[in-house]
C-alpha positions as YAML, in Angstrom:
chain: A
units: angstrom
residues:
- id: 1
  name: MET
  ca: [0.00, 0.00, 0.00]
- id: 2
  name: ASN
  ca: [1.53, 3.32, -0.98]
- id: 3
  name: GLU
  ca: [1.37, 6.64, 0.83]
- id: 4
  name: GLN
  ca: [-1.36, 8.07, -1.41]
- id: 5
  name: SER
  ca: [-3.72, 5.21, -0.73]
- id: 6
  name: MET
  ca: [-3.05, 5.48, 3.02]
- id: 7
  name: THR
  ca: [-3.72, 9.20, 2.93]
- id: 8
  name: GLY
  ca: [-6.94, 8.55, 1.08]
- id: 9
  name: ARG
  ca: [-8.05, 6.30, 3.89]
- id: 10
  name: GLY
  ca: [-7.44, 9.05, 6.43]
- id: 11
  name: LEU
  ca: [-3.82, 8.90, 7.59]
- id: 12
  name: PRO
  ca: [-3.73, 10.42, 11.11]
- id: 13
  name: THR
  ca: [-2.29, 13.90, 11.48]
- id: 14
  name: THR
  ca: [-1.25, 13.66, 15.13]
- id: 15
  name: ILE
  ca: [0.46, 11.03, 17.23]
- id: 16
  name: GLY
  ca: [-2.61, 10.79, 19.42]
- id: 17
  name: GLU
  ca: [-4.80, 10.01, 16.41]
- id: 18
  name: TYR
  ca: [-2.28, 7.45, 15.15]
- id: 19
  name: LEU
  ca: [-2.27, 5.64, 18.51]
- id: 20
  name: ALA
  ca: [-6.06, 5.77, 18.73]
- id: 21
  name: GLN
  ca: [-6.39, 4.18, 15.28]
- id: 22
  name: LEU
  ca: [-3.78, 1.56, 16.18]
- id: 23
  name: ARG
  ca: [-5.67, 0.72, 19.38]
- id: 24
  name: ALA
  ca: [-8.91, 0.44, 17.41]
- id: 25
  name: ALA
  ca: [-7.26, -1.85, 14.86]
- id: 26
  name: LEU
  ca: [-6.06, -4.09, 17.71]
- id: 27
  name: HIS
  ca: [-9.34, -4.02, 19.65]
- id: 28
  name: ASP
  ca: [-9.67, -7.83, 19.67]
- id: 29
  name: ALA
  ca: [-5.96, -8.63, 20.12]
- id: 30
  name: ASP
  ca: [-4.11, -9.78, 23.21]
- id: 31
  name: PRO
  ca: [-4.01, -6.85, 25.71]
- id: 32
  name: ALA
  ca: [-0.33, -7.48, 26.40]
- id: 33
  name: MET
  ca: [0.47, -7.21, 22.71]
- id: 34
  name: VAL
  ca: [-1.64, -4.04, 22.43]
- id: 35
  name: GLN
  ca: [0.34, -2.46, 25.26]
- id: 36
  name: ASP
  ca: [3.61, -3.31, 23.52]
- id: 37
  name: ALA
  ca: [2.39, -2.06, 20.13]
- id: 38
  name: LEU
  ca: [1.18, 1.28, 21.51]
- id: 39
  name: TYR
  ca: [4.39, 1.85, 23.43]
- id: 40
  name: ASP
  ca: [6.58, 0.97, 20.43]
- id: 41
  name: ALA
  ca: [4.59, 3.15, 18.05]
- id: 42
  name: GLU
  ca: [4.66, 6.20, 20.29]
- id: 43
  name: GLU
  ca: [8.36, 5.69, 21.02]
- id: 44
  name: TYR
  ca: [9.14, 5.51, 17.30]
- id: 45
  name: LEU
  ca: [6.97, 8.44, 16.26]
- id: 46
  name: ARG
  ca: [8.17, 10.74, 19.02]
- id: 47
  name: SER
  ca: [11.82, 9.89, 18.31]
- id: 48
  name: GLU
  ca: [11.24, 10.78, 14.64]
- id: 49
  name: LEU
  ca: [9.50, 13.99, 15.66]
- id: 50
  name: ALA
  ca: [12.41, 14.94, 17.95]
- id: 51
  name: ALA
  ca: [14.91, 14.19, 15.16]
- id: 52
  name: GLN
  ca: [13.10, 16.57, 12.78]
- id: 53
  name: PRO
  ca: [12.61, 19.84, 14.68]
- id: 54
  name: GLY
  ca: [10.39, 22.42, 13.07]
- id: 55
  name: ARG
  ca: [8.16, 19.89, 11.34]
- id: 56
  name: SER
  ca: [4.60, 19.18, 12.37]
- id: 57
  name: GLU
  ca: [3.33, 15.81, 13.57]
- id: 58
  name: ALA
  ca: [1.31, 15.40, 10.37]
- id: 59
  name: GLU
  ca: [4.41, 15.87, 8.20]
- id: 60
  name: VAL
  ca: [6.47, 13.43, 10.26]
- id: 61
  name: ILE
  ca: [3.71, 10.79, 10.23]
- id: 62
  name: ALA
  ca: [3.32, 11.16, 6.48]
- id: 63
  name: ASP
  ca: [7.08, 10.66, 6.02]
- id: 64
  name: VAL
  ca: [7.37, 7.57, 8.20]
- id: 65
  name: ALA
  ca: [4.12, 5.98, 7.02]
- id: 66
  name: GLY
  ca: [5.89, 4.28, 4.13]
- id: 67
  name: SER
  ca: [8.58, 2.70, 6.34]
- id: 68
  name: TYR
  ca: [6.78, 2.14, 9.63]
- id: 69
  name: GLY
  ca: [3.28, 1.68, 8.22]
- id: 70
  name: ALA
  ca: [-0.23, 3.01, 8.71]
- id: 71
  name: PRO
  ca: [-2.05, 1.95, 11.91]
- id: 72
  name: GLU
  ca: [-3.93, -0.88, 10.16]
- id: 73
  name: GLU
  ca: [-0.69, -2.18, 8.62]
- id: 74
  name: VAL
  ca: [1.17, -2.02, 11.93]
- id: 75
  name: ALA
  ca: [-1.68, -3.88, 13.63]
- id: 76
  name: GLU
  ca: [-1.56, -6.63, 11.01]
- id: 77
  name: ILE
  ca: [2.23, -6.89, 11.31]
- id: 78
  name: TYR
  ca: [1.99, -7.34, 15.07]
- id: 79
  name: ARG
  ca: [-0.69, -10.01, 14.68]
- id: 80
  name: GLU
  ca: [1.37, -11.93, 12.11]
- id: 81
  name: THR
  ca: [4.57, -11.65, 14.15]
- id: 82
  name: GLU
  ca: [2.81, -12.82, 17.30]
- id: 83
  name: ILE
  ca: [1.35, -15.87, 15.56]
- id: 84
  name: THR
  ca: [4.62, -16.77, 13.85]
- id: 85
  name: VAL
  ca: [6.73, -16.49, 17.00]
- id: 86
  name: ASN
  ca: [4.21, -18.44, 19.10]
- id: 87
  name: ARG
  ca: [4.19, -21.27, 16.58]
- id: 88
  name: ALA
  ca: [7.97, -21.33, 16.44]
- id: 89
  name: LEU
  ca: [8.31, -21.43, 20.22]
- id: 90
  name: ARG
  ca: [5.57, -23.95, 20.98]
- id: 91
  name: THR
  ca: [6.15, -26.54, 18.22]
- id: 92
  name: PRO
  ca: [8.89, -29.18, 18.63]
- id: 93
  name: SER
  ca: [11.43, -28.94, 15.84]
- id: 94
  name: ALA
  ca: [11.80, -32.69, 15.26]
- id: 95
  name: SER
  ca: [8.36, -33.16, 13.72]
- id: 96
  name: LEU
  ca: [8.00, -30.00, 11.70]
- id: 97
  name: ARG
  ca: [7.66, -29.45, 8.00]
- id: 98
  name: PRO
  ca: [8.35, -25.99, 6.51]
- id: 99
  name: ILE
  ca: [5.50, -24.27, 4.73]
- id: 100
  name: ALA
  ca: [6.13, -21.48, 2.26]
- id: 101
  name: ARG
  ca: [4.95, -18.08, 3.40]
- id: 102
  name: VAL
  ca: [5.01, -14.70, 1.73]
- id: 103
  name: VAL
  ca: [6.12, -11.74, 3.84]
- id: 104
  name: PRO
  ca: [5.88, -8.12, 2.63]
- id: 105
  name: ALA
  ca: [9.38, -6.90, 1.95]
- id: 106
  name: GLN
  ca: [8.98, -3.13, 1.88]
- id: 107
  name: VAL
  ca: [5.82, -1.72, 3.41]
- id: 108
  name: GLY
  ca: [5.94, -1.72, 7.19]
- id: 109
  name: ALA
  ca: [9.51, -2.98, 7.41]
- id: 110
  name: GLY
  ca: [10.20, -0.72, 10.38]
- id: 111
  name: ALA
  ca: [7.15, -1.91, 12.26]
- id: 112
  name: ALA
  ca: [8.01, -5.53, 11.43]
- id: 113
  name: ALA
  ca: [11.43, -5.17, 13.03]
- id: 114
  name: VAL
  ca: [9.97, -3.49, 16.10]
- id: 115
  name: ALA
  ca: [7.22, -6.12, 16.35]
- id: 116
  name: ALA
  ca: [9.78, -8.91, 16.13]
- id: 117
  name: ALA
  ca: [11.77, -7.31, 18.92]
- id: 118
  name: ALA
  ca: [8.60, -6.92, 21.00]
- id: 119
  name: ALA
  ca: [7.80, -10.58, 20.46]
- id: 120
  name: GLY
  ca: [11.11, -11.46, 22.07]
- id: 121
  name: ALA
  ca: [12.49, -13.49, 19.16]
- id: 122
  name: ALA
  ca: [13.48, -13.21, 15.54]
- id: 123
  name: VAL
  ca: [10.78, -14.07, 13.03]
- id: 124
  name: PRO
  ca: [11.58, -17.46, 11.46]
- id: 125
  name: PRO
  ca: [11.73, -17.59, 7.67]
- id: 126
  name: ALA
  ca: [8.97, -20.20, 7.37]
- id: 127
  name: GLU
  ca: [5.94, -21.39, 9.26]
- id: 128
  name: ARG
  ca: [5.88, -24.98, 10.41]
- id: 129
  name: ALA
  ca: [3.20, -27.63, 10.43]
- id: 130
  name: PRO
  ca: [1.87, -28.90, 13.78]
- id: 131
  name: PRO
  ca: [3.00, -32.34, 14.97]
- id: 132
  name: PRO
  ca: [0.64, -35.35, 14.79]
- id: 133
  name: PRO
  ca: [-1.63, -35.87, 17.83]
- id: 134
  name: ARG
  ca: [-0.23, -37.97, 20.66]
- id: 135
  name: SER
  ca: [-1.96, -40.73, 22.59]
- id: 136
  name: ALA
  ca: [-3.34, -40.19, 26.08]
- id: 137
  name: LEU
  ca: [-0.50, -42.23, 27.60]
- id: 138
  name: ALA
  ca: [2.11, -40.20, 25.72]
- id: 139
  name: ARG
  ca: [0.52, -36.96, 26.86]
- id: 140
  name: PHE
  ca: [0.45, -38.14, 30.47]
- id: 141
  name: PHE
  ca: [4.11, -39.14, 30.64]
- id: 142
  name: GLY
  ca: [5.24, -36.52, 28.11]
- id: 143
  name: VAL
  ca: [4.67, -33.79, 30.68]
- id: 144
  name: ALA
  ca: [8.13, -34.64, 32.06]
- id: 145
  name: LEU
  ca: [9.71, -33.57, 28.74]
- id: 146
  name: GLU
  ca: [8.03, -30.16, 28.57]
- id: 147
  name: PRO
  ca: [10.11, -27.22, 29.82]
- id: 148
  name: ARG
  ca: [6.96, -25.34, 30.89]
- id: 149
  name: THR
  ca: [6.32, -28.05, 33.49]
- id: 150
  name: TYR
  ca: [9.54, -27.29, 35.35]
- id: 151
  name: GLY
  ca: [9.01, -23.58, 34.84]
- id: 152
  name: ALA
  ca: [5.63, -23.83, 36.57]
- id: 153
  name: LEU
  ca: [7.11, -26.00, 39.33]
- id: 154
  name: PHE
  ca: [9.93, -23.52, 39.88]
- id: 155
  name: TYR
  ca: [7.42, -20.66, 39.94]
- id: 156
  name: MET
  ca: [5.44, -22.47, 42.67]
- id: 157
  name: LEU
  ca: [8.59, -22.84, 44.76]
- id: 158
  name: LEU
  ca: [9.63, -19.24, 44.11]
- id: 159
  name: SER
  ca: [6.18, -17.77, 44.78]
- id: 160
  name: LEU
  ca: [6.63, -17.93, 48.55]
- id: 161
  name: ALA
  ca: [9.55, -15.49, 48.36]
- id: 162
  name: THR
  ca: [8.00, -13.24, 45.69]
- id: 163
  name: GLY
  ca: [4.60, -13.29, 47.38]
- id: 164
  name: THR
  ca: [6.10, -12.29, 50.72]
- id: 165
  name: PHE
  ca: [8.06, -9.47, 49.07]
- id: 166
  name: PHE
  ca: [5.08, -8.13, 47.09]
- id: 167
  name: PHE
  ca: [2.76, -8.26, 50.09]
- id: 168
  name: THR
  ca: [5.29, -6.52, 52.34]
- id: 169
  name: TRP
  ca: [6.03, -3.88, 49.70]
- id: 170
  name: VAL
  ca: [2.35, -3.05, 49.17]
- id: 171
  name: VAL
  ca: [1.43, -2.96, 52.86]
- id: 172
  name: THR
  ca: [4.48, -0.87, 53.78]
- id: 173
  name: GLY
  ca: [4.09, 1.47, 50.80]
- id: 174
  name: LEU
  ca: [0.38, 2.06, 51.35]
- id: 175
  name: SER
  ca: [0.88, 2.62, 55.09]
- id: 176
  name: LEU
  ca: [3.66, 5.16, 54.59]
- id: 177
  name: SER
  ca: [1.92, 6.90, 51.69]
- id: 178
  name: MET
  ca: [-1.42, 7.25, 53.43]
- id: 179
  name: GLY
  ca: [0.16, 8.14, 56.76]
- id: 180
  name: LEU
  ca: [2.36, 10.89, 55.30]
- id: 181
  name: LEU
  ca: [-0.16, 12.18, 52.77]
- id: 182
  name: VAL
  ca: [-1.09, 15.06, 55.10]
- id: 183
  name: LEU
  ca: [2.50, 16.27, 54.82]
- id: 184
  name: ILE
  ca: [4.20, 17.65, 51.72]
- id: 185
  name: ILE
  ca: [6.62, 14.73, 51.57]
- id: 186
  name: GLY
  ca: [3.71, 12.30, 51.39]
- id: 187
  name: ILE
  ca: [2.70, 13.39, 47.87]
- id: 188
  name: PRO
  ca: [5.97, 12.54, 46.06]
- id: 189
  name: LEU
  ca: [6.32, 9.42, 48.20]
- id: 190
  name: THR
  ca: [2.87, 8.24, 47.08]
- id: 191
  name: VAL
  ca: [3.70, 8.92, 43.44]
- id: 192
  name: LEU
  ca: [6.99, 7.02, 43.74]
- id: 193
  name: PHE
  ca: [5.24, 4.10, 45.41]
- id: 194
  name: PHE
  ca: [2.61, 3.73, 42.71]
- id: 195
  name: GLY
  ca: [5.30, 4.11, 40.07]
- id: 196
  name: SER
  ca: [7.27, 1.31, 41.70]
- id: 197
  name: VAL
  ca: [4.16, -0.88, 41.66]
- id: 198
  name: ARG
  ca: [3.99, -0.47, 37.89]
- id: 199
  name: GLY
  ca: [7.64, -1.43, 37.58]
- id: 200
  name: LEU
  ca: [7.18, -4.49, 39.77]
- id: 201
  name: ALA
  ca: [4.14, -5.50, 37.71]
- id: 202
  name: LEU
  ca: [6.28, -5.43, 34.56]
- id: 203
  name: LEU
  ca: [8.95, -7.51, 36.31]
- id: 204
  name: GLU
  ca: [6.38, -10.04, 37.52]
- id: 205
  name: GLY
  ca: [4.96, -10.20, 34.01]
- id: 206
  name: ARG
  ca: [8.33, -11.10, 32.55]
- id: 207
  name: LEU
  ca: [8.75, -13.79, 35.22]
- id: 208
  name: ILE
  ca: [5.32, -15.22, 34.41]
- id: 209
  name: GLU
  ca: [5.99, -15.23, 30.68]
- id: 210
  name: VAL
  ca: [9.35, -16.95, 31.01]
- id: 211
  name: LEU
  ca: [8.27, -19.60, 33.54]
- id: 212
  name: LEU
  ca: [4.56, -20.06, 32.82]
- id: 213
  name: GLY
  ca: [4.43, -19.23, 29.11]
- id: 214
  name: GLU
  ca: [1.59, -16.71, 29.37]
- id: 215
  name: ARG
  ca: [1.97, -13.70, 27.06]
- id: 216
  name: MET
  ca: [2.62, -10.63, 29.21]
- id: 217
  name: PRO
  ca: [3.69, -7.07, 28.35]
- id: 218
  name: ARG
  ca: [7.33, -6.61, 27.39]
- id: 219
  name: ARG
  ca: [7.07, -2.83, 27.42]
- id: 220
  name: PRO
  ca: [5.98, -0.42, 30.18]
- id: 221
  name: ARG
  ca: [2.37, 0.59, 30.36]
- id: 222
  name: TYR
  ca: [1.30, 2.92, 27.60]
- id: 223
  name: SER
  ca: [0.87, 6.49, 28.80]
- id: 224
  name: ASP
  ca: [-0.26, 9.32, 26.54]
- id: 225
  name: ARG
  ca: [2.72, 11.67, 26.68]
- id: 226
  name: SER
  ca: [0.80, 14.45, 25.02]
- id: 227
  name: ARG
  ca: [-0.87, 15.01, 28.40]
- id: 228
  name: GLY
  ca: [0.82, 17.01, 31.12]
- id: 229
  name: TRP
  ca: [2.70, 15.29, 33.92]
- id: 230
  name: LEU
  ca: [0.03, 16.22, 36.45]
- id: 231
  name: GLN
  ca: [-2.62, 14.66, 34.21]
- id: 232
  name: ARG
  ca: [-0.53, 11.53, 33.81]
- id: 233
  name: ILE
  ca: [-0.12, 11.26, 37.58]
- id: 234
  name: GLY
  ca: [-3.89, 11.59, 37.89]
- id: 235
  name: ASP
  ca: [-4.33, 8.88, 35.25]
- id: 236
  name: MET
  ca: [-2.11, 6.58, 37.29]
- id: 237
  name: PHE
  ca: [-4.43, 6.86, 40.28]
- id: 238
  name: THR
  ca: [-7.65, 6.55, 38.25]
- id: 239
  name: ASP
  ca: [-6.41, 3.64, 36.13]
- id: 240
  name: GLY
  ca: [-8.16, 0.47, 37.24]
- id: 241
  name: ARG
  ca: [-5.09, -1.59, 36.43]
- id: 242
  name: THR
  ca: [-3.17, 0.18, 39.21]
- id: 243
  name: TRP
  ca: [-5.59, -1.01, 41.87]
- id: 244
  name: LEU
  ca: [-5.90, -4.46, 40.31]
- id: 245
  name: THR
  ca: [-2.12, -4.72, 40.46]
- id: 246
  name: LEU
  ca: [-2.22, -3.92, 44.18]
- id: 247
  name: LEU
  ca: [-4.87, -6.61, 44.61]
- id: 248
  name: TYR
  ca: [-2.69, -9.10, 42.75]
- id: 249
  name: PHE
  ca: [0.31, -8.35, 44.98]
- id: 250
  name: MET
  ca: [-1.84, -8.78, 48.09]
- id: 251
  name: LEU
  ca: [-3.12, -12.13, 46.84]
- id: 252
  name: MET
  ca: [0.39, -13.36, 46.10]
- id: 253
  name: LEU
  ca: [1.16, -14.04, 49.78]
- id: 254
  name: PRO
  ca: [-1.62, -16.61, 50.43]
- id: 255
  name: LEU
  ca: [-1.19, -18.02, 46.94]
- id: 256
  name: GLY
  ca: [2.57, -18.26, 47.41]
- id: 257
  name: ILE
  ca: [2.12, -20.15, 50.69]
- id: 258
  name: LEU
  ca: [-0.35, -22.52, 49.00]
- id: 259
  name: TYR
  ca: [1.84, -23.09, 45.92]
- id: 260
  name: PHE
  ca: [4.99, -23.67, 47.96]
- id: 261
  name: THR
  ca: [3.25, -26.05, 50.38]
- id: 262
  name: LEU
  ca: [1.72, -28.10, 47.58]
- id: 263
  name: ALA
  ca: [4.96, -28.34, 45.63]
- id: 264
  name: VAL
  ca: [7.15, -29.27, 48.59]
- id: 265
  name: THR
  ca: [4.65, -31.73, 50.11]
- id: 266
  name: LEU
  ca: [3.81, -33.59, 46.90]
- id: 267
  name: LEU
  ca: [7.40, -33.72, 45.69]
- id: 268
  name: SER
  ca: [8.64, -34.96, 49.07]
- id: 269
  name: ILE
  ca: [6.04, -37.73, 49.29]
- id: 270
  name: SER
  ca: [6.41, -38.88, 45.69]
- id: 271
  name: LEU
  ca: [10.22, -38.90, 45.78]
- id: 272
  name: ALA
  ca: [10.23, -40.72, 49.13]
- id: 273
  name: PHE
  ca: [7.99, -43.40, 47.64]
- id: 274
  name: VAL
  ca: [10.14, -43.67, 44.50]
- id: 275
  name: TRP
  ca: [13.32, -44.20, 46.51]
- id: 276
  name: ALA
  ca: [11.72, -46.67, 48.92]
- id: 277
  name: PRO
  ca: [13.22, -49.80, 47.23]
- id: 278
  name: VAL
  ca: [16.70, -48.26, 47.24]
- id: 279
  name: ALA
  ca: [16.40, -47.41, 50.91]
- id: 280
  name: ALA
  ca: [15.23, -50.96, 51.65]
- id: 281
  name: MET
  ca: [18.34, -52.39, 49.97]
- id: 282
  name: PHE
  ca: [20.70, -50.44, 52.22]
- id: 283
  name: ALA
  ca: [18.55, -50.50, 55.36]
- id: 284
  name: PRO
  ca: [16.98, -53.91, 56.05]
- id: 285
  name: SER
  ca: [14.85, -52.40, 58.78]
- id: 286
  name: TYR
  ca: [13.38, -49.90, 56.36]
- id: 287
  name: GLY
  ca: [9.63, -49.58, 56.41]
- id: 288
  name: ILE
  ca: [6.76, -47.26, 57.16]
- id: 289
  name: TYR
  ca: [5.80, -47.44, 60.81]
- id: 290
  name: LEU
  ca: [2.61, -46.41, 62.52]
- id: 291
  name: ASP
  ca: [2.48, -46.59, 66.34]
- id: 292
  name: GLY
  ca: [5.69, -48.60, 66.34]
- id: 293
  name: GLU
  ca: [4.37, -51.30, 64.00]
- id: 294
  name: GLN
  ca: [5.50, -51.75, 60.42]
- id: 295
  name: SER
  ca: [2.59, -50.95, 58.12]
- id: 296
  name: VAL
  ca: [4.42, -51.39, 54.77]
- id: 297
  name: PRO
  ca: [6.81, -54.35, 54.60]
- id: 298
  name: MET
  ca: [9.99, -54.31, 52.51]
- id: 299
  name: TRP
  ca: [8.55, -56.57, 49.80]
- id: 300
  name: ALA
  ca: [5.88, -53.93, 49.11]
- id: 301
  name: THR
  ca: [8.37, -51.14, 48.45]
- id: 302
  name: PRO
  ca: [8.36, -51.74, 44.64]
- id: 303
  name: VAL
  ca: [4.61, -51.15, 44.66]
- id: 304
  name: LEU
  ca: [5.22, -48.06, 46.75]
- id: 305
  name: ALA
  ca: [7.77, -46.90, 44.16]
- id: 306
  name: ALA
  ca: [5.22, -47.34, 41.36]
- id: 307
  name: VAL
  ca: [2.73, -45.27, 43.36]
- id: 308
  name: GLY
  ca: [5.44, -42.66, 43.86]
- id: 309
  name: VAL
  ca: [6.12, -42.45, 40.11]
- id: 310
  name: LEU
  ca: [2.40, -42.04, 39.42]
- id: 311
  name: LEU
  ca: [2.14, -39.36, 42.12]
- id: 312
  name: LEU
  ca: [5.18, -37.59, 40.71]
- id: 313
  name: PHE
  ca: [3.64, -37.33, 37.24]
- id: 314
  name: LEU
  ca: [0.35, -36.20, 38.75]
- id: 315
  name: THR
  ca: [2.29, -33.52, 40.60]
- id: 316
  name: LEU
  ca: [3.85, -32.35, 37.35]
- id: 317
  name: HIS
  ca: [0.40, -32.14, 35.73]
- id: 318
  name: LEU
  ca: [-0.90, -30.26, 38.75]
- id: 319
  name: ALA
  ca: [1.99, -27.80, 38.45]
- id: 320
  name: ARG
  ca: [1.16, -27.24, 34.77]
- id: 321
  name: GLY
  ca: [-2.50, -26.65, 35.63]
- id: 322
  name: ILE
  ca: [-1.68, -24.24, 38.45]
- id: 323
  name: GLY
  ca: [0.76, -22.41, 36.20]
- id: 324
  name: HIS
  ca: [-1.90, -22.01, 33.50]
- id: 325
  name: LEU
  ca: [-4.55, -20.78, 35.96]
- id: 326
  name: HIS
  ca: [-2.14, -18.38, 37.63]
- id: 327
  name: GLY
  ca: [-1.05, -17.01, 34.27]
- id: 328
  name: GLN
  ca: [-4.68, -16.33, 33.35]
- id: 329
  name: MET
  ca: [-5.29, -14.59, 36.69]
- id: 330
  name: ALA
  ca: [-2.17, -12.46, 36.26]
- id: 331
  name: LYS
  ca: [-3.24, -11.58, 32.71]
- id: 332
  name: HIS
  ca: [-6.60, -10.26, 33.90]
- id: 333
  name: LEU
  ca: [-5.30, -8.38, 36.94]
- id: 334
  name: LEU
  ca: [-2.05, -6.95, 35.58]
- id: 335
  name: VAL
  ca: [-3.06, -6.27, 31.97]
- id: 336
  name: ARG
  ca: [-6.76, -6.55, 31.20]
- id: 337
  name: LEU
  ca: [-9.38, -4.20, 32.59]
...
């Protein structure tokens, strides 16, 4: 699409209009991707505007429209990049067949590069076909070969520390901010606290995306920089996502205790059962005792080991399920209104 056709369709004349059209074009897209796209577009347009002093926003947008793309083109590029990267990351390479794909070479090249960077990976040269479906038995035991399983398990173990930190940070920050709000120092302290909450939300989002595989923002929250700094501070307090983020951090303490307890308890029991035959070989008096009497004799330890293996795989599936549910909760509280 050339510049004339884009102008005929109503090329925006201000950065605010450009971002509004881009948001409208991405109305049904992933909120995390929308946040990244809006941030990248404003960053690019404002850097171009700063590099060309004396020119209006309309002139700068018209100049970069051919390289970066119109809002509809940028939206389509982000959608295509997101799909391509997700397929490349989620599909095992051993069972893939390349499929030819045509990618525009000129229009929107700047947005394509930015979108690829926002997606966190280079765009592969070809799409790949999905692998054949696996049997129920292969899916059950195949959970041990999936990296996301151990990512979710590690997140459950780590959540006790992160949950305690987030809860302490929110309670301490709110107490100090509200207590000192009657003084002059309380106002900048409150602003700094809420700003830190946004930064911690971005950090938690990156942790969730890496360990749980849920798409989270890779850029800071979009903020309309055409508004004054006082207006933007007011927007921070009236933005529902700010208060939902505080709620998420408060919930992380009980959830962290639950996740950590489940992971440690189930792993300890299953691994103890699995190693029962080995312990019986080196300790003839090995057994499970209740009230001083042996309730599981040594000859039954192989059965106990089989139960332990089954419990271990069930624990891995439980970790995957908890990771998926937690990722969805984080998506709605940290990103989606």
